[in-house]
N, C-alpha and C positions, 0 to 999 in steps of 0.2 A: 679293139677287135677288128679283124679284116672284114671288108664288105662281104655280104652273102655271095656264095658261089666262088669265092677266091680262097687260095691257100693262105695259111698263116705266114707271116714274114719269116724268112730264113736267112742265115748267113753261114759261113763255114769256119771251122776251127782246125788248126793243124793237129794231126794225130800221128805220132811216130811209133812204128812197130818194128822191133828188132828181132831178127831171126838170123843167128850166126850162119855164114860169115857176112851177110849183107844186111843193110838197113834200108827199109822202104818207107816213104812218106806218103800218107794218104790224107784226105780231108774228111771232116765230119760235119754234117749239117746241123746248125744250131736252130732251135725253135723257141717259141714261147713255152718254156717247159714247166713253169710254176708261178704262183703269185709273186710278183716283183721281179720275175726273170723273163726277159724277152730275148729275141734272137740277137739283139744289139747290146743289151744292158742288164745290170743287176742293181735294183734299188736297195740301198742300205740305210737304216736309221743310225744316227749317232746321238747317244745320250750324253749331255753335258751338265755338270753340276753348276749351279748358280753360285760361283765363288764370291761375287759382289755382295749378295745378301748374307752369305756366311760371314764375310768380313764385317759387315754392318752389325750383325747380331753378336759379334765378338767371339765366335767359335774359332776363327783362324786369323792369321795376318799375312796370307799369301794367296796367290792364284796359280793356275797352271798355264799362264800366258793366254794368248788368243787361241782357244781350243779349235775354233772353226778354221782359223788360218793354218794350224798344224795339220789337221785332217785333210784339208784341201790340197796342201802342198804334197803330202805323202801319196794321196790318191791320184793327183795329176801325174806323178811319175809312174805309178802303176799303169794308168791308162795309156801313157805315152809308150810304155813297153808292151802294149797289147792287151792290157786288162787281164781278165781271167779267161783264158782260152778264147780270146777274141771279143769277149763282152766287156764293155767299159763299166766302171763302178760309178753310180750316181748317188750322192749323199743327201740325206734329209735330216736336218739338225733339230733337236728339241732340248731346251734348257729347263731344269727343274731344281727346286730347293729340297734337299734331302732331310727335311724336318717334318715328320709325319709322312703320310703316304699320298695325300691328295694331289699334289703337283706331279708326282711320279706317275700315278695312275692316269691322270689326264694326258700326260705326254705319251703314255703307252697307247691309249685309245687313238690319239692323233696319228701315231706312227703305224699302228696295225690296221685300224679301220678306215682312216682317211687316206694315208699315204700308201698303205698296203705293201710295206717293204718286205723283202725276203728275210732279212735278219737285222737285228739291232746290235751295234757294237758300242763300246765306250764304258763309262763309269756309271753303273746303276747300283745304288746303295740300298740294301734292305730287301725284305721279303716281297716287296711290291714287284720285284722282278718276275714273280710268277704270273703277273698280269700278262707278260709277254709269252712265257714258255709253257704255262699251263692253260690259261684262259684263251689265248689267241694263237697257240701253236706256232710261235715265231721264235726262231733260233736267237739266242743271245750269247755274245762273246764279250766278257768283261772281267771285272775284278771283285775281290771281297765276296767270293761265292761260297755258299755252304753246301755240303753234300746232301743235306735234307732237302734243299731246294732243287738240286739236280734230280733227286729221286722223285720229287713231286711233279717234275716237268714232263710234258708229252713229247717235247723235242729237245735237242741238245742245249743244255745250259753249260757253257764252256768257259774256261779261264786259262790264260797262259801261265797263271800263277799256281797256287795250291789251295785246296779247300781249307776253310778254317778248321775243320775237324782233323784233317790229315796233318796240318802244320802243328796243331796242338800235340798230336801223338808224337811227331818228330821232336818237338821241343821237350816234352816230358821224358822221352827216351834218352835224349842227350843229357838232361839234367840228372836223371837217375844214374846213368852210366858214369858220369863224372862226379857223383857223390854230392852234388850241390843241394839236394833235398834231404840229405841224411840229417835226422834230428829236427827237421823243420816242422812247423805248424803252419799250414797254408790256408789262407782265406782267398776265395775266388770272388773277383769283382767284375760284374758284367752288366749288360743292358738287355732290354726286351728283345732286341734283334738277335743277340747272340746267346740268350739264356738257354735255349734248347741245346745248343752245342755244349755249353758249360755243364749242364746237368747230365746230359746223356753220354758225353765223351770225356770231359775233363775230370769230373768227380769220380767216375768209375776207374779211370786210369790211375788217378792218385791213390785210390783205395787199393787197387791191385798191386801198386808199388809199395804198399805199406806205409804211406805218408800220412801223418796226422793231419786231420782236417778241422778248420774252423768253419764259419758260416759262409754260405754263398750270398753275397750282397748284390742285389739287382737294382739298377737305376731304372725307374719306371717313367719318369717325366720325359715327354717327347715334344714339349712345346718350345724348347729353347730357353726356358726360364732358369737362369743361372742360380738364382736364390733357392729355387726348389731343389735343384740338383745338389747344391751344397748342403742343404738341410738333410736330404736323403743320405748323402755321403757321411755326414756327422753321426747319424744314427748307426750306420754300418761300422764306422770306426769305433764307436763305443762298444759295440758287440765284440769286435775283434780284440779290443783291448782286454775285455774280460775273459776271452778265450785263449789269450797268450799267443795270438797270431804274430809270427815274425817274418812271414813271407806272403806277399800279395800277388796273385796271378791275375793280371788284367786281361780279360777276354773281350774283344770287340773294341770299337772306337770310342764310345761315349765316356768311358771311365778314365781315359788318359788325361784329359784336362784337370781331373781331380787329384792326380798324383801328388802335386805339391801339398795339397791339403792333408793327404794321407801321411806323407813323410814328415810333415811338420808335427803331426800328432803322435806318430808311432815310429819306432826304429825298426824298419822292415826292409827286406829285399824285394824289389819290384821286378816282376817278370811279365813280359807281354807277348801276345801272339801277333801283334801288329807293329813290327819295327819301323816300317815306313811311315805310318801315322805318328808314332812316337817321335821319330826324327823331325817331322815337320811341326808337331804339336809342342815339343819342349821349348823352342824359342818363342812360340806364339804366346805362351803363358808369361814370358818374361822371367821365368825361373828355371832355366835349363839345368842348373846345379841340383835341383830337386829330383832329377831323373838319373843322377850319377849312379853308375853300377847296375842299371836295369839290364836284364838279360833277355835275349831273343835269339831265334834262329832265322837265317836268311841265306840267300845265295851269294853271288858276287857282291862285293861291298858297294853300297850306294852312298857311303859317307866319304869316299875318296874318289879317285879316278878309275878304280878297277872296272866297275860296270860301265861307266861313261866311255872308257877307251875300248870296250869290246867292239870288234869290227862291225858286227851287224848293227849295233846301236849307233856307232859313228856314221854309218851309211845314212841312217834316218836323220841324224842331226845335220849332216851335210846337205841333205835334200831340203830341209826346212830353211837353212841359212842361205842356200842358193836361191830359193824361191822368194825369200824375204830378207834381203841384205841388211835391213834395219834391225834384224833380230840377232842377238848373240846368245847362244845357249851356254850357260855357265855350269860347270860341274858342281855337284853337291859339295857344300862346305866352302865354296868360293863365291856365293851369291851376295854375301854381305847384307845390306839393307834393301836390296832390290826385291820388290814385292813379287814380280813375276818369276815363278819357278818353271821356266820353259822346259827344263830337262825332264821333270816328272810328266809334264804334258806330252812331250815327244815320246817318252818311254811307253806310256800307256797306249797311245795311238799306234806306235810302231809294233808293239807286241800283239795287240788284238788284230791289227790288219794282217800281220804275218800269219797268224792262225787262220784267218778267213781265206786268204789267198792260197795257202798251201793245201788246206782241206778242200776248198771248192774246186781247185785244180784237180786234185785227186778224185773228186766226185765225178769228173768227166763232163761231157757236153750236155747231158740230160740232168741239169741241176734241179734237185727237189729236196725236200726235207729228208726223204728216205735215202737218196744217194749221198747227201752230205753226212748223214749219220753213219752209213756204211763205210765211207772214206775215213771218217774220224776214228772209228773203232779198228780199222785195219792199217792205219798209217804208221804206227809204231814210233820209233825214235826219230827225232827231228832236230835240226839246228835252229835255235831260237835267238833273236836279238837279246843280249843281256843274260843268257842262261848258259849253264855248264852241262846239265843233264835235263832232258825234257822228253816227254813221250805222251802219247794217247793210246788207249786200248779199249776193249770191251768194258763198259761201265766206268772207265777212268777218263773223265772229261776235264781233269786239271793236269796241266803239263809239267810243272816244275818239280824236279826230282833231286836237285843239288843243294845241300844246305850245310852250314857251319854255325857254331855258337858264337854270339857276339855279346859285347858289353858296351853300354852307352857311356861315353866320356864327354862331359860338357866342354872340355877344352879343345876338342877336335874341331878344326875348321872355324867358321865364323860364329856358330851358335851350338856346337855340339854335334857328335856323330858316333857311329858304332865302330868299335875296334874288334877285329876277329880274334877269337880265343882258340879255335881249332881249324883244321883243314876242312875243305868241302868234301862231303861224302855223298854217294849216290844212294838215295832212299827209295828208288823205284820199287813199288810193291810187287 
């Protein structure tokens, strides 16, 4: 805070006003407008998953590279270009293990109460995200977001992707339209994180489509105990067997490692709402063939060079490789046995930073929760790295609107990938 009797520190930002036929340039004074926002800077938290522990626990066999290095490289370029309306971005990193909520909630407290950041960006998994957006009124821009969490938040909970509820609706619409659920008996496989979406969105949508339903199987173990998860899965499999289930719709992340166990026991069609997680999980199990034929919807293909070569994504890749010449970002399917999946790390950081910079710029020099929200709801259609159709609007805080149907093929690339079955269509509501 400034000494008593002095004014708060200020700086100026360019503001261009156009009135045909002339353009005039004025300056706008920047002030300390909000928590985490000064005249010179914006404090941002970055949430990072502890991939080292997840590997040690046997959940995965990859990382997203050096996440801190990726974020610093991208933000350094933004700051070199003038930041956001003249304010530089300052990052505060927190790493957590997404098994249970304890570590995530502790990271939330450090970022909001100790660092007092304006917003938190990055990969925050699970309902503990409400610690940010509901309990601490701190904006979050990330991934794997549910509409129910958006609705419970006091400030924007935003994703460059699509909410789990809306992607399920898109998935089911495509499956019904293409006749792929005709005559099927569908069992739903989910976890405690995604159970609400499964019961409130998936089951009613299947019922409305006239699809025969088996049981909803819910994995309740959150300790990382593989034996306990396998035991729960076996009970669910037995129930599906007695119900004649021939199609299993996997909702959420935690059921995907159990797909080989399911397909060993039952002759079923696997469908998932998390194609990116499946693409990474299939080789991690050592059984990518068990995922053969799994169906999903997604945008530009992440299993070949289609999304990788998109110009906005290439710009972010080039930024990282220029800042860290020792790093080579490999396209999906060409990573081989390299543990570091730098591409997914770059894509996640690139997309969330793009959201923040564009919306915060549209919010103007008086950056607050309120001005950010107003800009988000009025900004409309935008170009996004790796996206074909993307937009925000009133009550629509998930950007991605372009999707096609895919099928998983274990022979694609080094360890399997998705093959497109349809063209991309715009599903903007």
